[in-house]
Residue, then its C-alpha position, 0 to 999 in steps of 0.5 A: m794507560n788509557r791515554i796512551y791508547q787514546i793517543t795511538f788510536v787518534i794517530f792511527i786514525a790521522i794516518l788512515a784519514l791521510w791515506q784514505l780521504p784523498w782517494g775518497y774525494r777523487f772517487v766521489f767528487k772529481k771525474q778521472t784525472q787522466t783522459t783515456l787515450p785511444f790505442m794509436l799507431f803511425s801510418p806508413v800510408s797517410h803519415e798521420f796518427s791513426y786509431y779506432e774510436k766508438d761512435d754514438q751507436n757503439n759502433l767502431i770507426g777509424k779515425d786519424l789526427a788530420g780528422r779523416t774518418y774510415t770504415s774498419n776495412e779502410l783503417d786496415s788499409v791505412l795501417p797495413l803493417f799492423y792489420y796485415r792478416q786481416l788484409a791477407d784474409r781479404h786478399a786486399l794486402p798490397d804487394t808494395i807498401a810506400g814503395e817497398a816490396m812487402p811480402i808477409s814474411k817480411i812484415k812478420k820478421g820485421r815486427f816488434i814490440f818493446r816495452s820499459s817502465p820505471d818499475d823495471i829499473n827502480g824496483p828490487i833486484t837480486p844482483l845474481y844473473m844467468l849466462l846461457e849457452s848462446e850456441p847449444k848442442r841441441l835446438d833448445f836453450s837450457f838454464p845453466t848450472d851457475f850464476f854470476r855476480c859483478t864485483n869491483q874486480g870482475l865477474e864471479f861465477i858461482d855453482m848452484k849446487t855447491n855455492k862455490i866460486k868457479k875460479v877458472k871461469s870467472e877469471h877466463f870471463t874477467q880477463t876476456l872482458k878486460a882484453m876488450g877494454c872494459q874497466f870494472p865494476i859493471i854498473k849496469l847490465h841487462s839480458n833476457p834469461s829466458v829459454r823460450k826464444a829463438y836466439d840469444n844475444g847475452y848481455l849488454m853491460v856498461d862499465s865504470r867508464h860508461q862504455l858499452f859491451q856485449l857479453k855471450m857464452t859460445h861453446g862454453e867460452a867468453d864471446c865479447q865485443a866492445l860496442i861503438l858509441p858516438k864521441g863523448v857519449e856515455a852509455n847509462q841504461v841498456f835494454i837487450t833485444e832478441y827480435a825476429s829481424h836480427k837487426s838490433l842488439g838492444f837499445v841504450t840511453d846516455m846519461s843525458h837521456k838520448m836513446y840510441l839503437i844498437d846495430a847488430a851487424t856492425g855494433t854501432t849505435h844510431s840515434i833515435d830522433i826523440p828528445g829523450f827518454d829517461p827509463t827511471i821516471q818515464d814509461i815507453m812502448i814502441i810498436g815497430n814494423p819494417l817501415i815505421w815505429t810508433v813510439r809512446i812515451q808516458d810520465s806524470m806530466s804528459t803522454t807523447y806519440y812519435g811516428l819515426d822512420a824504421h830505417d834511419y829513425h828520423l821523426y815524421k810527427k809527434k803528438v803530445y797529450p798533457n796529463k791532468q794534475n792531481s791537486f790533492i796531496g795525500l798519503h801513499f804506500t805504492s808508486w808505478k815508479d818502483g816495486y817498493v812499499r813504503t810511505r810516500w807524501n804526494 
């Protein structure tokens, strides 16, 4: 019996060592495995990536990747659509920026931040979804009294109190989607089920043929449209958006990881001029305004910044920062790529 205890103890110590020794080695002997990058934005004025940095006296100074330095007030003017409040407070906000009239109302309406990380996609989910009433009788949204789930035959709405299927509603929404060309099962869908928002875009859905649809509920009825993908493009991952500009329905990536914006007015998709984005292994942040998008994509290999035109999404400039690789392999239980706790050897 003592021998069994000894073997168990040795195995426990070995597992603990595999888990803790790599962390201890990096903590004691190695510098940071990845340099902290500054918060950078692409400027519509200089057409360069600009950022704040602390000097030797611990004072904030502005810089850009072209080597120019700025005072705080000067950097506000280089990034006027991000620091517009400071400029307006000093009565220094220009009437036009990059040749476009730019009142504060237009700046506010055109600003947005989009974020997605792999654990949003790969983490555990409960396959029950809420569909809000997009045109509520009162001004505020309210949570519905049912959920729906996706089956091979269509959508099933389930009453929360009785746990019974609402057959009439389920059939109505299923047939409406089928009438628009949707073929079940739905393989991907996304919405923003919050009631604290100005308006509701419902769900973006990808069917079994990788075609794209939008589904809302308007006055209790199904409101569906087929969205237009470029020829030969198959939708993969979808992201609903509900920004103040009402310009977009969301983003979609295709099977080759190309990213598109979905136009709210026409239901068409517009290619975004970045090489690719795989939401299952890459983190993305887009900081947008009426003139410029700054896109940051991170993965285990690198962090890449893109400066894009906000009108046609063409690329102005990009900057790649390779990540320092960790050569010390060890045992891990969590990962930034998903929300699961399990053994991993990397």
